KOLTI-865236 format. One record per residue (C-alpha): residue in three letters; residue number from 1; x, y, z. Coordinates in nm, 2 decimals, always signed. Example, Ala and Ser with C-alpha at 12.3 -4.5 7.8 and 13.67 -1.06 7.14 Angstrom:
BEGIN
REC,rest,nr,u,v,w
REC,ala,1,+1.23,-0.45,+0.78 .
REC,ser,2,+1.37,-0.11,+0.71 .
This chain:
BEGIN
REC,rest,nr,u,v,w
REC,met,1,-18.81,+19.29,-5.09 .
REC,leu,2,-19.00,+19.61,-5.04 .
REC,val,3,-18.92,+19.66,-4.67 .
REC,asn,4,-18.55,+19.58,-4.71 .
REC,thr,5,-18.52,+19.83,-5.00 .
REC,phe,6,-18.68,+20.10,-4.78 .
REC,trp,7,-18.41,+20.05,-4.52 .
REC,glu,8,-18.14,+20.07,-4.78 .
REC,ile,9,-18.28,+20.40,-4.89 .
REC,arg,10,-18.31,+20.52,-4.53 .
REC,arg,11,-17.93,+20.46,-4.48 .
REC,glu,12,-17.86,+20.70,-4.77 .
REC,arg,13,-18.08,+20.98,-4.66 .
REC,ser,14,-18.06,+21.22,-4.36 .
REC,asp,15,-18.42,+21.34,-4.39 .
REC,phe,16,-18.59,+21.01,-4.30 .
REC,asp,17,-18.71,+21.10,-3.95 .
REC,pro,18,-18.96,+20.89,-3.74 .
REC,tyr,19,-19.26,+21.06,-3.91 .
REC,val,20,-19.14,+20.96,-4.25 .
REC,ile,21,-19.09,+20.60,-4.14 .
REC,ser,22,-19.42,+20.58,-3.96 .
REC,leu,23,-19.61,+20.72,-4.26 .
REC,tyr,24,-19.44,+20.48,-4.50 .
REC,phe,25,-19.53,+20.18,-4.30 .
REC,ala,26,-19.89,+20.30,-4.26 .
REC,leu,27,-19.91,+20.34,-4.64 .
REC,val,28,-19.76,+20.00,-4.69 .
REC,asn,29,-20.02,+19.86,-4.46 .
REC,phe,30,-20.30,+20.00,-4.67 .
REC,ala,31,-20.14,+19.89,-4.99 .
REC,asn,32,-20.11,+19.54,-4.87 .
REC,arg,33,-20.48,+19.54,-4.78 .
REC,asn,34,-20.56,+19.65,-5.14 .
REC,ala,35,-20.35,+19.39,-5.31 .
REC,trp,36,-20.08,+19.65,-5.38 .
REC,ala,37,-20.31,+19.85,-5.60 .
REC,gly,38,-20.35,+20.23,-5.56 .
REC,phe,39,-20.59,+20.34,-5.28 .
REC,ser,40,-20.76,+20.65,-5.16 .
REC,leu,41,-20.76,+20.79,-4.80 .
REC,tyr,42,-20.88,+21.09,-4.62 .
REC,arg,43,-20.60,+21.29,-4.46 .
REC,glu,44,-20.74,+21.24,-4.11 .
REC,asp,45,-20.74,+20.87,-4.15 .
REC,ile,46,-20.38,+20.83,-4.25 .
REC,ile,47,-20.24,+21.08,-4.00 .
REC,gly,48,-20.44,+20.91,-3.73 .
REC,leu,49,-20.29,+20.57,-3.81 .
REC,ala,50,-19.94,+20.71,-3.86 .
REC,gly,51,-19.96,+20.90,-3.53 .
REC,met,52,-19.88,+21.25,-3.65 .
REC,ser,53,-20.03,+21.59,-3.70 .
REC,lys,54,-20.10,+21.77,-4.03 .
REC,asn,55,-19.77,+21.95,-4.09 .
REC,pro,56,-19.54,+21.65,-4.03 .
REC,tyr,57,-19.77,+21.45,-4.25 .
REC,tyr,58,-19.73,+21.69,-4.55 .
REC,lys,59,-19.35,+21.70,-4.50 .
REC,ala,60,-19.31,+21.32,-4.47 .
REC,arg,61,-19.53,+21.27,-4.77 .
REC,glu,62,-19.31,+21.49,-4.99 .
REC,ile,63,-18.99,+21.32,-4.86 .
REC,leu,64,-19.13,+20.97,-4.95 .
REC,lys,65,-19.23,+21.10,-5.30 .
REC,asp,66,-18.89,+21.25,-5.35 .
REC,ala,67,-18.73,+20.92,-5.26 .
REC,gly,68,-18.93,+20.75,-5.52 .
REC,leu,69,-19.12,+20.53,-5.27 .
REC,ile,70,-19.47,+20.66,-5.33 .
REC,glu,71,-19.68,+20.87,-5.57 .
REC,tyr,72,-19.99,+21.06,-5.47 .
REC,glu,73,-20.27,+21.28,-5.62 .
REC,glu,74,-20.40,+21.53,-5.37 .
REC,gly,75,-20.78,+21.55,-5.33 .
REC,ala,76,-20.98,+21.87,-5.40 .
REC,asn,77,-20.89,+22.15,-5.16 .
REC,gly,78,-20.69,+21.90,-4.95 .
REC,val,79,-21.02,+21.78,-4.81 .
REC,ser,80,-21.12,+21.50,-5.05 .
REC,lys,81,-20.95,+21.17,-5.04 .
REC,cys,82,-20.58,+21.15,-5.15 .
REC,tyr,83,-20.49,+20.88,-5.40 .
REC,phe,84,-20.17,+20.69,-5.31 .
REC,thr,85,-19.96,+20.44,-5.49 .
REC,val,86,-19.67,+20.26,-5.31 .
REC,leu,87,-19.39,+20.20,-5.56 .
REC,glu,88,-19.16,+19.91,-5.60 .
REC,val,89,-18.81,+20.02,-5.64 .
REC,ser,90,-18.49,+19.86,-5.77 .
REC,leu,91,-18.14,+19.97,-5.86 .
REC,lys,92,-17.99,+20.00,-6.21 .
REC,arg,93,-17.61,+20.00,-6.24 .
REC,thr,94,-17.38,+20.19,-6.48 .
REC,gln,95,-17.12,+20.02,-6.70 .
REC,gln,96,-16.85,+20.14,-6.45 .
REC,gly,97,-17.02,+19.94,-6.18 .
REC,his,98,-17.14,+20.24,-5.98 .
REC,ser,99,-17.49,+20.26,-5.84 .
REC,lys,100,-17.72,+20.49,-6.03 .
REC,asp,101,-18.05,+20.60,-5.88 .
REC,thr,102,-18.30,+20.60,-6.17 .
REC,glu,103,-18.68,+20.56,-6.21 .
REC,gly,104,-18.73,+20.56,-5.83 .
REC,thr,105,-18.47,+20.28,-5.78 .
REC,ala,106,-18.26,+20.26,-5.46 .
REC,ile,107,-18.08,+19.94,-5.38 .
REC,gly,108,-17.80,+19.74,-5.54 .
REC,thr,109,-17.58,+19.44,-5.47 .
REC,ile,110,-17.22,+19.34,-5.51 .
REC,leu,111,-17.19,+18.96,-5.49 .
REC,asn,112,-17.53,+18.96,-5.32 .
REC,lys,113,-17.42,+19.20,-5.05 .
REC,pro,114,-17.59,+19.53,-4.98 .
REC,ile,115,-17.39,+19.83,-5.10 .
REC,asn,116,-17.35,+20.19,-4.99 .
REC,leu,117,-17.50,+20.40,-5.28 .
REC,lys,118,-17.24,+20.67,-5.23 .
REC,thr,119,-16.92,+20.46,-5.19 .
REC,thr,120,-17.04,+20.15,-5.38 .
REC,lys,121,-16.87,+19.95,-5.10 .
REC,pro,122,-17.05,+19.67,-4.92 .
REC,ile,123,-17.24,+19.77,-4.61 .
REC,asn,124,-17.16,+19.60,-4.28 .
REC,thr,125,-17.36,+19.28,-4.30 .
REC,lys,126,-17.35,+19.16,-3.94 .
REC,val,127,-17.72,+19.20,-3.91 .
REC,leu,128,-17.78,+18.97,-4.21 .
REC,asp,129,-17.76,+18.67,-3.99 .
REC,leu,130,-18.10,+18.77,-3.87 .
REC,thr,131,-18.43,+18.67,-4.03 .
REC,glu,132,-18.59,+18.92,-4.26 .
REC,lys,133,-18.84,+19.03,-4.00 .
REC,glu,134,-18.58,+19.05,-3.73 .
REC,lys,135,-18.36,+19.27,-3.95 .
REC,ser,136,-18.65,+19.50,-4.05 .
REC,phe,137,-18.74,+19.54,-3.68 .
REC,leu,138,-18.38,+19.61,-3.57 .
REC,asp,139,-18.32,+19.86,-3.86 .
REC,phe,140,-18.63,+20.05,-3.75 .
REC,phe,141,-18.54,+20.04,-3.38 .
REC,asn,142,-18.18,+20.17,-3.45 .
REC,ser,143,-18.30,+20.44,-3.69 .
REC,thr,144,-18.57,+20.57,-3.46 .
REC,cys,145,-18.38,+20.54,-3.13 .
REC,lys,146,-18.04,+20.65,-3.27 .
REC,arg,147,-17.88,+20.32,-3.16 .
REC,gln,148,-17.63,+20.08,-3.32 .
REC,phe,149,-17.74,+19.73,-3.23 .
REC,thr,150,-17.59,+19.48,-3.48 .
REC,ser,151,-17.78,+19.18,-3.36 .
REC,leu,152,-18.06,+19.06,-3.13 .
REC,pro,153,-18.01,+18.85,-2.82 .
REC,glu,154,-18.19,+18.51,-2.83 .
REC,lys,155,-18.44,+18.63,-2.57 .
REC,ala,156,-18.54,+18.93,-2.79 .
REC,lys,157,-18.56,+18.70,-3.10 .
REC,lys,158,-18.80,+18.47,-2.92 .
REC,gln,159,-19.01,+18.75,-2.79 .
REC,leu,160,-19.03,+18.91,-3.14 .
REC,cys,161,-19.13,+18.57,-3.28 .
REC,asn,162,-19.41,+18.54,-3.03 .
REC,leu,163,-19.54,+18.89,-3.13 .
REC,his,164,-19.55,+18.77,-3.50 .
REC,lys,165,-19.73,+18.46,-3.40 .
REC,asn,166,-19.99,+18.67,-3.22 .
REC,asn,167,-20.05,+18.85,-3.55 .
REC,tyr,168,-19.91,+19.19,-3.45 .
REC,thr,169,-19.83,+19.40,-3.76 .
REC,asp,170,-19.55,+19.62,-3.89 .
REC,gln,171,-19.77,+19.92,-3.79 .
REC,asp,172,-19.80,+19.78,-3.43 .
REC,leu,173,-19.43,+19.75,-3.40 .
REC,thr,174,-19.38,+20.10,-3.55 .
REC,lys,175,-19.61,+20.25,-3.29 .
REC,ala,176,-19.46,+20.06,-3.00 .
REC,val,177,-19.11,+20.17,-3.09 .
REC,leu,178,-19.20,+20.53,-3.15 .
REC,asp,179,-19.40,+20.56,-2.83 .
REC,gly,180,-19.15,+20.36,-2.63 .
REC,tyr,181,-18.86,+20.57,-2.75 .
REC,gln,182,-19.04,+20.90,-2.66 .
REC,asp,183,-19.11,+20.75,-2.32 .
REC,ser,184,-18.75,+20.65,-2.26 .
REC,leu,185,-18.62,+21.00,-2.32 .
REC,gly,186,-18.76,+21.08,-1.97 .
REC,trp,187,-18.58,+20.79,-1.80 .
REC,thr,188,-18.28,+20.83,-1.58 .
REC,asp,189,-18.10,+20.58,-1.80 .
REC,pro,190,-18.26,+20.57,-2.16 .
REC,ser,191,-18.01,+20.31,-2.26 .
REC,lys,192,-18.23,+20.05,-2.08 .
REC,phe,193,-18.48,+20.09,-2.37 .
REC,thr,194,-18.36,+19.80,-2.58 .
REC,pro,195,-18.51,+19.56,-2.83 .
REC,glu,196,-18.53,+19.30,-2.56 .
REC,tyr,197,-18.71,+19.54,-2.32 .
REC,leu,198,-18.96,+19.65,-2.59 .
REC,thr,199,-19.04,+19.31,-2.73 .
REC,arg,200,-19.14,+19.17,-2.39 .
REC,leu,201,-19.51,+19.13,-2.43 .
REC,asp,202,-19.63,+19.34,-2.13 .
REC,asn,203,-19.40,+19.63,-2.23 .
REC,phe,204,-19.50,+19.60,-2.60 .
REC,gln,205,-19.87,+19.60,-2.53 .
REC,arg,206,-19.83,+19.89,-2.28 .
REC,tyr,207,-19.68,+20.11,-2.55 .
REC,leu,208,-19.90,+19.98,-2.83 .
REC,phe,209,-20.22,+20.07,-2.66 .
REC,ala,210,-20.11,+20.36,-2.44 .
REC,asp,211,-20.17,+20.73,-2.51 .
REC,asn,212,-19.88,+20.98,-2.52 .
REC,ala,213,-19.86,+21.02,-2.14 .
REC,arg,214,-19.54,+20.91,-1.97 .
REC,lys,215,-19.55,+20.55,-1.85 .
REC,gly,216,-19.27,+20.57,-1.59 .
REC,gln,217,-18.93,+20.41,-1.59 .
REC,pro,218,-18.88,+20.04,-1.64 .
REC,ala,219,-18.91,+19.81,-1.35 .
REC,ala,220,-18.61,+19.59,-1.29 .
REC,asn,221,-18.65,+19.22,-1.36 .
REC,thr,222,-19.03,+19.24,-1.39 .
REC,ala,223,-19.17,+18.91,-1.50 .
REC,val,224,-19.42,+18.89,-1.79 .
REC,pro,225,-19.77,+18.85,-1.64 .
REC,lys,226,-19.90,+18.50,-1.68 .
REC,ser,227,-20.23,+18.63,-1.80 .
REC,ile,228,-20.23,+18.91,-2.07 .
REC,asn,229,-20.53,+19.06,-2.23 .
REC,lys,230,-20.52,+18.96,-2.60 .
REC,asn,231,-20.85,+19.11,-2.70 .
REC,leu,232,-20.71,+19.32,-2.98 .
REC,ser,233,-20.90,+19.55,-3.21 .
REC,glu,234,-20.97,+19.44,-3.56 .
REC,gln,235,-20.71,+19.69,-3.68 .
REC,thr,236,-20.42,+19.55,-3.48 .
REC,lys,237,-20.51,+19.19,-3.57 .
REC,lys,238,-20.42,+19.23,-3.93 .
REC,thr,239,-20.16,+18.99,-4.07 .
REC,tyr,240,-19.80,+19.10,-4.04 .
REC,ile,241,-19.67,+19.22,-4.37 .
């Protein structure tokens, strides 16, 4: 699975910062819309969707290419559309049973368990009791927020499921986590920024549609409003990948 493979690569690299992650999921979103064929984008369109400026975009793009996750052909003078291809990656193994990264490949298994590409030992699989979408979300949350959650409480699972049912996309979740994490850095107790807090619909929508201004600290035991504005833009109503 494309998303799971991405997170396995992320575990093995120290240069996958939030910009890299945001750009990758923005590109996956466009690839999905184009039936996984190559596609062309203006720079301003992709950096706007990914939520970054020009310099972080160029750095993140090179990191993704180096990891074998994308290929791209720059437009003329950096102004014309750039042509992107999101690559499918897999892991080939040597005769000695060690992982070998070739042809853009990045994930392997031992008895159907994810392995660490450096030690060839199975990775902690506690999170594998989660669904695929729950695991992808938790991996991204931990990576972005520098946390080590190994599971989701039932309440967070139900809230995340409701977001999926309302057709929120990977890109929506990415933006909400990134924006929410930046906001939490100004809180008295940033540890209160948890998957359960973020996936509550009123908090999620606040971060999804807010600008970069500080939103204030979390209110304790605030109930979800009974009536929530669900008039989403066409962009945010795309099917979850």
